VOGU-3710 file (C-alpha; in Angstrom, 3 decimals, decimal comma):
1> mqekiflfdt> 86,648/75,259/100,737  88,545/78,647/100,342  89,800/79,374/97,171  93,522/80,698/96,993  94,049/84,336/95,741  97,456/85,121/93,722  99,307/87,862/95,293  100,547/90,104/92,851  102,813/93,139/94,037  103,642/95,959/91,855
11> tlrdgeqapg> 105,770/97,987/94,398  108,823/97,881/92,069  107,017/98,977/88,978  103,603/100,867/89,684  104,644/101,970/92,815  107,525/103,471/91,705  106,175/105,429/89,267  104,793/108,173/92,098  107,172/111,199/92,040  109,874/110,930/93,698
21> cqlttiekil> 109,848/107,496/94,874  112,478/105,967/92,388  114,572/102,942/94,084  118,061/101,876/93,079  119,161/98,249/91,884  119,968/96,927/95,259  116,586/98,833/97,139  114,716/96,830/94,846  116,449/93,585/95,259  116,167/94,035/98,943
31> iakelellgv> 112,252/94,922/99,176  111,857/91,501/96,352  113,571/89,401/99,219  110,955/90,434/101,694  108,108/90,342/99,274  109,454/86,864/98,504  109,325/86,066/102,658  105,736/87,375/102,818  104,522/85,370/100,537  104,144/87,317/97,350
41> diieagfpas> 103,048/85,076/94,480  104,106/87,290/91,827  106,808/90,092/91,376  106,658/92,933/88,801  110,256/93,900/89,081  110,033/96,943/86,241  109,739/97,652/83,037  112,746/97,068/80,960  112,393/98,595/77,863  112,120/101,950/79,386
51> spgdfnavve> 115,388/102,039/80,542  118,728/100,560/81,373  118,549/100,905/84,751  115,083/99,321/84,667  116,632/96,548/82,424  119,381/95,431/84,820  116,787/95,774/88,033  114,634/92,977/86,421  117,877/90,989/85,619  119,111/91,328/89,172
61> vskaitnpii> 115,627/90,630/90,831  115,059/87,433/88,874  118,630/86,245/89,905  117,887/87,029/93,618  114,511/85,526/93,819  113,504/81,777/93,918  109,843/81,581/94,139  107,720/83,929/93,107  106,829/84,435/89,658  109,013/87,808/88,171
71> caltrtkekd> 106,884/89,666/85,889  108,182/92,677/83,669  105,886/95,166/81,748  105,765/96,352/78,191  104,123/98,104/75,948  102,469/96,163/72,760  105,570/96,942/70,696  107,537/93,648/69,900  110,701/95,670/70,522  109,398/95,984/74,192
81> isiaaealky> 108,501/92,363/74,268  111,695/90,915/73,426  113,952/93,290/75,818  111,440/92,133/78,584  112,199/88,116/77,274  116,056/89,066/77,951  115,609/90,780/81,036  113,749/87,621/82,373  116,145/85,094/81,323  117,471/84,456/84,723
91> akrkriqtgi> 113,992/83,953/86,714  112,999/80,969/87,921  109,275/81,473/86,919  108,800/84,466/84,404  106,002/86,096/83,265  105,356/89,430/80,689  102,813/91,533/81,001  101,380/93,263/77,683  98,722/95,649/77,194  96,725/98,534/75,973
101> gtsdyhikyk> 94,057/101,172/76,630  90,244/99,685/75,817  88,416/102,774/76,826  86,880/104,991/74,130  88,722/107,830/75,706  92,462/106,206/75,131  91,211/104,896/71,634  90,317/107,806/70,452  92,754/110,503/72,340  95,651/108,554/73,314
111> fqstreniie> 95,845/106,222/70,296  93,700/107,823/67,644  92,936/104,404/66,752  89,847/102,304/66,278  88,382/99,335/68,633  88,884/96,788/65,862  92,728/98,223/65,296  93,012/97,739/69,393  92,155/94,339/69,105  94,429/93,616/66,835
121> iatssvrfar> 97,523/95,226/68,405  96,229/93,624/71,736  96,245/90,026/69,729  99,644/89,868/67,995  101,686/91,512/70,845  100,139/88,382/73,315  100,953/85,848/70,588  104,413/87,180/70,203  104,952/86,881/74,029  103,803/83,650/73,896
131> nlvddvqffa> 106,401/82,453/71,771  108,885/83,629/74,331  107,635/82,763/77,235  104,754/80,899/78,552  102,733/83,251/81,120  101,662/85,767/79,410  99,264/88,615/81,438  97,193/91,237/79,445  96,481/94,213/80,792  93,329/96,322/79,318
141> edagradlny> 94,106/99,608/80,634  91,157/102,157/81,521  89,166/99,091/81,735  86,961/100,882/84,592  86,114/103,128/82,048  85,474/100,644/78,835  82,711/99,807/77,167  81,487/96,451/78,852  80,973/94,623/75,351  83,327/96,017/73,839
151> lakvieavie> 85,997/94,973/77,019  84,244/91,327/76,941  85,101/91,169/73,376  88,953/92,045/73,622  89,364/89,792/76,726  87,827/86,869/74,802  90,504/87,812/72,014  93,794/88,077/73,798  92,909/84,611/75,838  92,320/82,762/72,202
161> agatvvnipd> 95,866/84,421/71,258  97,410/82,744/74,385  96,878/85,171/77,442  97,138/83,192/80,919  96,164/85,772/83,226  93,770/89,027/82,096  94,076/92,211/84,069  90,941/94,689/84,461  92,847/97,382/85,453  90,495/100,552/86,853
171> tngfclpeey> 93,527/102,723/85,655  92,013/106,358/86,860  90,363/104,628/90,040  86,960/105,421/88,715  84,715/103,002/89,675  82,846/102,016/92,416  82,841/98,852/94,344  79,495/97,570/93,171  80,423/99,205/89,585  83,688/97,039/89,517
181> aakirflken> 82,403/94,027/90,541  79,800/93,955/88,137  82,517/94,302/85,588  84,357/91,255/86,785  80,608/89,666/87,051  79,961/90,377/83,360  83,281/89,119/82,264  82,902/85,782/83,902  79,394/85,153/82,723  79,885/86,827/78,847
191> vknidkaiis> 83,491/85,894/78,096  83,184/82,332/76,385  86,493/81,064/77,193  87,112/82,807/80,438  87,906/79,717/82,720  91,207/79,717/80,352  92,837/82,606/82,449  92,580/83,794/85,650  91,158/87,347/86,165  93,193/90,167/87,880
201> ahchndlgma> 92,253/93,182/89,712  94,354/96,327/89,779  93,032/99,595/90,910  94,098/103,051/91,928  92,543/105,273/94,277  91,937/108,075/92,899  88,690/108,077/94,863  89,833/106,167/97,865  87,814/102,947/96,616  91,202/100,805/95,231
211> tansiaalls> 91,063/98,365/98,314  87,257/98,357/98,817  87,076/97,667/94,798  89,810/95,015/94,592  87,982/92,893/97,518  84,557/93,346/95,557  86,349/91,745/92,423  87,820/88,980/94,241  84,632/88,067/95,915  83,232/88,344/92,154
221> garqvectvn> 85,499/86,228/90,240  88,732/87,755/90,392  91,545/85,163/91,387  94,261/87,643/91,254  94,865/90,844/93,085  97,882/93,668/92,121  98,693/95,561/95,051  101,480/98,315/96,362  103,123/98,250/99,960  101,792/101,564/101,519
231> gvgeragnts> 99,415/101,481/98,340  102,530/103,957/96,677  101,855/104,711/93,100  100,836/107,436/90,826  98,713/110,013/91,859  96,322/109,053/94,569  98,324/105,497/94,622  97,451/101,733/94,379  95,545/99,198/96,276  97,423/98,785/99,434
241> leevimalhv> 99,098/95,417/99,987  98,995/95,360/103,737  94,893/96,475/103,547  93,703/93,386/101,144  95,950/91,063/103,061  95,037/91,980/106,262  91,311/92,349/105,145  91,455/88,774/104,188  92,901/87,801/106,948  90,310/89,286/109,635
251> knnlpikina> 87,167/88,500/107,425  88,420/84,667/107,456  85,090/83,449/107,082  85,216/84,360/103,191  85,297/81,890/100,373  88,836/83,361/99,496  92,036/83,444/101,029  95,305/85,167/100,652  98,473/83,101/102,229  101,112/85,657/103,355
261> dttrlyslsr> 102,951/86,199/106,629  101,092/88,806/108,170  103,822/89,739/110,789  105,820/90,994/108,021  104,241/93,528/107,082  104,981/96,184/109,365  108,808/95,551/108,957  108,234/96,074/105,212  106,083/99,179/105,390  109,018/100,767/107,074
271> mvsrmmrtpv> 111,288/99,716/104,711  109,525/100,958/101,557  109,165/103,954/103,203  112,624/104,497/103,985  113,770/103,693/100,560  111,416/105,710/98,899  111,578/108,583/101,132  107,464/108,570/101,863  106,456/108,896/104,773  103,364/106,886/106,239
281> qpnkaivgkn> 100,419/108,586/107,045  99,726/108,081/111,145  96,362/107,253/110,306  96,824/104,878/107,619  95,328/101,668/107,824  97,156/98,609/109,209  100,968/100,036/109,204  100,241/103,921/110,456  101,700/105,153/113,460  98,101/105,562/114,929
291> afahssgihq> 96,688/102,239/113,434  96,907/100,667/116,900  97,087/103,821/118,889  94,438/105,315/121,284  93,462/108,765/122,699  90,073/109,022/123,818  89,366/108,315/127,369  86,398/105,943/126,336  88,258/103,887/123,786  91,047/103,744/126,448
301> dgviknkany> 88,700/102,197/128,751  87,110/100,146/126,439  91,023/98,443/125,470  92,092/98,363/129,332  88,954/95,973/129,805  89,108/94,166/126,654  91,338/95,172/123,674  88,411/93,423/121,253  86,351/96,322/122,399  88,301/98,538/119,811
311> eimkpedvgt> 90,728/96,067/118,240  89,580/93,876/115,137  92,977/92,257/114,629  96,131/92,358/117,003  99,020/94,621/116,326  101,707/91,388/116,717  99,525/90,185/113,849  101,048/92,685/111,787  104,661/92,708/113,188  103,962/95,703/115,367
321> kapvlmltar> 104,043/96,257/119,327  101,147/96,257/121,876  98,712/98,932/121,728  99,749/102,269/122,807  97,513/104,336/125,040  98,258/107,804/124,166  98,436/110,102/127,337  96,291/113,475/126,080  94,108/115,697/127,734  91,499/113,511/126,262
331> sgraalqyrl> 92,793/110,632/128,539  90,281/109,249/131,209  91,675/108,077/134,927  91,346/104,369/133,780  94,058/104,890/131,073  96,369/107,018/133,971  96,268/104,499/136,106  97,014/101,954/133,489  100,141/103,907/132,445  100,854/104,753/136,205
341> qligyneitk> 100,892/100,622/136,435  102,873/99,577/133,527  105,717/102,368/135,309  105,228/100,763/139,532  102,858/102,619/140,569  100,349/99,781/141,863  98,771/100,697/144,903  97,136/104,122/144,260  93,946/104,786/145,939  90,538/106,154/144,338
351> deldeiyerf> 91,524/109,584/146,089  95,047/109,628/144,934  94,101/109,228/141,274  91,747/111,794/141,897  94,006/113,918/142,810  96,665/113,048/140,308  94,127/113,118/137,402  93,482/116,967/138,197  97,314/117,688/137,861  97,890/115,550/134,729
361> iqiadvkkei> 95,135/117,659/132,661  96,639/120,536/133,899  99,967/119,588/132,108  98,540/117,567/128,964  96,866/120,572/128,208  100,011/122,107/127,684  102,309/119,414/126,729  99,658/117,715/124,311  101,158/114,432/124,767  102,510/112,983/128,124
371> hdhdlkalmg> 105,343/110,527/128,546  106,789/108,154/131,200  109,097/110,627/132,194  106,375/113,041/132,737  104,241/110,715/135,254  106,996/110,186/137,115  107,667/113,839/137,582  103,980/114,163/138,010  104,381/111,481/140,942  107,198/113,620/142,943
381> eenagsgivl> 109,998/111,345/141,684  113,188/114,220/141,843  115,481/112,217/139,056  112,466/111,687/137,008  113,553/114,416/134,555  111,852/116,218/132,177  113,144/115,095/129,060  115,801/117,173/126,601  114,882/120,555/126,637  116,235/123,294/123,892
391> kkleiktgld> 117,342/126,338/126,080  119,610/128,315/123,361  120,324/127,692/119,697  122,432/129,979/117,706  123,518/128,976/114,167  126,350/130,689/112,281  126,328/130,339/108,381  127,549/132,094/105,146  128,944/131,455/102,520  132,475/130,810/102,805
401> ikpeafitll> 132,299/129,096/106,611  131,352/125,744/107,568  127,994/126,164/109,223  128,376/125,866/113,046  125,985/125,407/115,761  126,070/126,990/119,504  123,445/125,200/121,932  122,264/124,886/125,136  120,066/121,667/126,115  118,601/120,939/129,846
411> vnheektiqs> 119,409/117,364/130,018  117,409/115,644/132,959  117,497/118,974/134,469  121,214/119,306/134,049  122,548/122,304/131,757  124,836/121,332/129,049  126,657/123,234/126,278  128,275/122,575/122,721  129,422/123,762/119,970  129,526/122,055/116,757
421> kgngpldaav> 130,002/121,866/112,838  128,061/120,184/110,355  127,397/120,208/106,172  124,452/122,245/107,417  122,439/124,328/109,887  120,172/120,944/110,866  123,313/118,798/110,405  125,446/121,145/112,990  122,707/121,105/115,318  121,847/117,353/115,409
431> cginsliqkv> 125,566/116,578/115,600  126,099/118,864/118,627  122,433/117,409/119,927  124,065/113,658/119,516  127,044/114,663/121,131  125,408/115,892/124,431  122,905/112,848/124,798  125,417/110,581/123,838  123,654/108,498/121,461  123,563/107,833/117,414
441> itiedidvqp> 120,268/109,076/115,934  119,999/109,659/112,120  117,297/111,532/110,222  115,469/109,374/108,075  113,087/111,924/106,476  111,964/115,292/106,676  108,949/117,052/105,416  108,430/120,857/105,511  104,844/122,206/104,941  104,745/126,119/104,780
451> vtagssadsn> 101,171/127,161/106,800  101,037/130,540/105,260  102,713/132,794/102,245  104,989/135,030/102,944  108,836/135,477/104,036  107,993/135,001/107,632  105,759/132,278/106,678  104,957/129,541/109,532  105,915/126,087/108,485  105,164/122,585/109,884
461> vfirvlynki> 107,848/120,228/110,055  107,731/116,694/110,348  110,772/114,854/110,858  111,622/110,715/111,402  114,726/109,721/113,232  115,907/106,013/113,413  117,661/104,571/116,984  118,454/100,922/117,082  116,312/99,868/114,097  113,220/101,890/115,501
471> fyegfasgpd> 111,974/104,799/114,176  110,348/107,742/115,982  109,016/110,888/114,868  108,335/114,569/115,552  106,734/117,438/114,855  106,944/121,227/115,259  105,890/124,586/113,628  107,091/128,115/113,666  108,054/130,919/111,347  111,888/129,647/111,881
481> ivlsmvnayl> 112,626/126,559/109,619  115,629/125,791/111,331  114,212/126,202/114,583  111,272/124,059/114,257  113,593/121,337/112,432  115,559/121,227/115,422  112,417/121,231/117,961  110,797/118,643/115,920  113,920/116,369/116,248  113,806/117,097/119,968
491> vavnkie> 110,444/115,959/119,988  111,642/112,722/118,375  114,611/112,262/120,374  112,629/112,825/123,753  110,271/109,570/122,448  113,450/107,792/122,681  114,305/109,035/126,116
//
């Protein structure tokens, strides 16, 4: 029989600590509601003593959520703990998490203290918290580098003081999977009262091991796992919620399980990405744009014959669309024929396909990625169009004038010109383009990264747009940042077309 793993999400607390990822109270509530629908058991809503805003967010999330436990973080200070208890007063099920560093690095250099004094602080804080709530979680910060025998002594003491959950954080992402698993096993075997508490795994991704370490801990006796959506968090981030859920979903023969509605993962990922203004990398496991995309001809041929050849899970399982066969210069005849059939070309002989493929390769070498309108043009459809092409762009701006764009586009071979104003050069251009193509498209995120140094440096521009509740992404590069942003925008728009 499979044992249930408790899913603890800390996107709203540890995840929000990533620079530039701060959330409003309303955004926290919306994410918390999605986490509840997903099936998360515990939501860490914030650190109430850190600011009035965080206090209010914990209050409002507590009011909005029914089933999950709402957890609030504190330091080992009675004032922090009292503030957390006050913030949790509306929670239907409440937990306080308090803790302190347990590695010699933290004891000596962070607290200028002793091992004995740390135990005293830890136990008195847990006892104080248990007087206010029935569910207290203790975190042994930097447990990944802590002396094992001392760590066991701390854990035994805090459980005796009333801790119901003991969190063993690999705070600096230091451990390898077997090292972290060995810590959990050691605690299971050497802490005499360990049966009175749940062991929780909390891993960071500094060495790219967070998910692997978390799974190793669960297989070694931990029964709670702490994660964030998209793996957001300080430095390299935390354990990725979607990766842990799908790892146990795919490896369903393990003695452990997580109860979650996996079909909500993709939409939750995009919600957090949008609200935290942090793009999801294309090759991100489970929820990245390319997670179910296939470009290599060999892979495409295998997927066409049987999806299981190259897919260990279905895209529908995580709430996204069917797998994408991206047509590039690396695609083979099988993928080309498959995509042609999808747009209505079902009667193509082998000789015809060979001739079409030769022309396809020539275009793919230039365009990098081939879309359906390119295929229609390749097949000789006069009205296939060639997407939206920028023919001319002039920007007029200055200190005392509102930016103005003069744009000429080719829209399905028809030349169109417009003059438009906006709050900035890009906004002026986007307003003009949207008017010409008669679509309401909004920019959700822009990332500009210089490639070379100097005033004439090339820059890579990544842009994400939203149309009809679907995200589309574009990329362009060049020395003119405004032109590159407009080109990236048009790449995204052409994907809509």
